[in-house]
C-alpha positions in Angstrom: 88.0 98.6 156.5 89.8 100.3 158.8 91.6 97.3 160.3 92.5 95.8 157.2 94.0 99.4 156.0 95.4 99.8 159.4 97.5 96.8 159.3 98.4 96.7 155.3 100.1 100.1 156.0 102.2 98.6 159.3 103.3 95.8 157.3 104.2 97.9 154.6 102.2 96.0 151.9 102.7 98.1 149.0 101.7 96.0 145.8 98.4 95.3 147.5 97.6 99.0 148.3 99.2 100.1 145.1 96.0 98.2 143.9 93.6 98.4 146.4 90.6 99.3 144.7 90.8 95.9 142.3 91.8 93.8 145.4 89.1 94.4 147.4 85.9 95.7 145.2 83.9 93.7 142.6 84.9 95.7 139.1 81.1 95.7 138.4 78.9 95.6 141.6 81.6 98.0 143.8 80.9 95.1 146.5 83.5 94.4 149.0 85.1 91.0 148.9 86.5 91.7 152.5 85.7 93.9 155.2 86.6 94.2 159.0 83.5 92.2 159.7 85.4 89.0 158.1 87.5 89.5 161.0 89.4 87.2 162.3 90.9 86.3 159.1 91.8 83.1 158.0 94.6 82.2 155.7 92.8 81.2 152.7 91.1 84.5 152.9 94.0 86.5 152.3 94.1 86.4 148.6 94.4 90.3 148.7 98.2 89.8 149.5 98.9 86.7 146.8 101.6 88.9 144.9 103.4 89.7 148.7 103.0 86.0 150.1 105.9 86.7 152.5 103.6 89.2 154.3 100.5 86.6 155.2 102.1 85.6 158.3 102.6 89.1 159.3 99.0 90.2 158.7 97.7 87.2 160.5 99.9 88.5 163.5 99.9 92.1 163.3 96.1 92.2 162.7 95.3 92.0 166.3 97.0 95.4 167.2 94.6 96.9 165.4 91.2 95.1 167.0 90.9 94.1 170.4 89.4 91.6 172.2 85.8 92.1 172.9 85.3 90.9 176.5 81.8 88.8 177.1 80.4 88.9 180.7 78.0 85.8 181.0 76.0 84.7 184.4 78.0 82.0 186.3 81.2 82.9 183.7 84.6 81.8 185.3 86.8 82.4 182.3 87.0 83.7 179.1 89.6 82.1 176.3 91.9 85.0 174.4 94.7 84.0 172.2 98.3 84.7 173.1 98.3 87.2 170.1 94.9 89.0 171.1 95.1 92.1 172.7 93.0 93.1 175.6 91.5 96.5 175.5 93.3 97.8 178.1 93.8 101.9 178.0 95.3 101.8 181.2 96.7 100.2 184.1 97.4 101.3 187.9 99.1 98.8 189.4 98.9 97.5 192.8 95.5 99.0 193.9 95.0 96.1 196.6 95.7 92.6 197.3 93.3 89.4 197.5 93.5 85.7 197.2 94.9 85.8 194.2 97.5 87.9 194.8 98.0 91.7 194.2 95.4 93.4 192.4 95.4 96.1 189.3 93.2 98.3 188.3 92.3 98.5 184.5 90.9 101.0 182.0 88.6 99.1 179.4 88.1 100.9 176.0 84.3 102.2 175.1 82.5 99.1 173.7 85.1 96.4 174.7 82.5 95.2 177.4 79.4 93.3 176.6 77.0 91.9 179.0 74.5 89.0 178.5 71.9 91.7 178.0 73.9 93.0 175.2 75.1 96.1 177.1 78.1 97.6 175.8 79.7 100.2 177.9 79.8 103.6 176.1 82.7 104.8 178.2 86.2 103.9 179.5 85.1 101.2 182.3 87.3 100.7 185.5 87.6 97.2 186.8 90.1 95.3 189.5 92.1 92.4 187.8 94.4 89.9 189.4 98.0 91.3 189.0 98.5 87.5 187.0 97.4 89.2 183.8 100.7 91.4 183.6 
């Protein structure tokens, strides 16, 4: 629940954090009602913020700060759709390393385990890739 907790702290959800145990775990089984695996969260699943309804839109907008998009590479792929509020897993950017048919090219460092190939391989280290500067 690292993503959930980080987002709740970031948006200042004090009521939710104060009663975290009862909002997130079944009282008899101890089973979690919500986990980071439920990401992205749909608005109707945000019952843990019922006592602070004004924070629900903030949670939906800010949760992406703590969970970057997984870059999935497939054969014959031309693009991957990324929503405007989603965050790319870039750790570093070296601007203007070259130029090509699409314009200037930057080199980006992509966080470990955020590149997935069709074979299922996730990069265990920071990977460096060249990208058109239009993503700036």
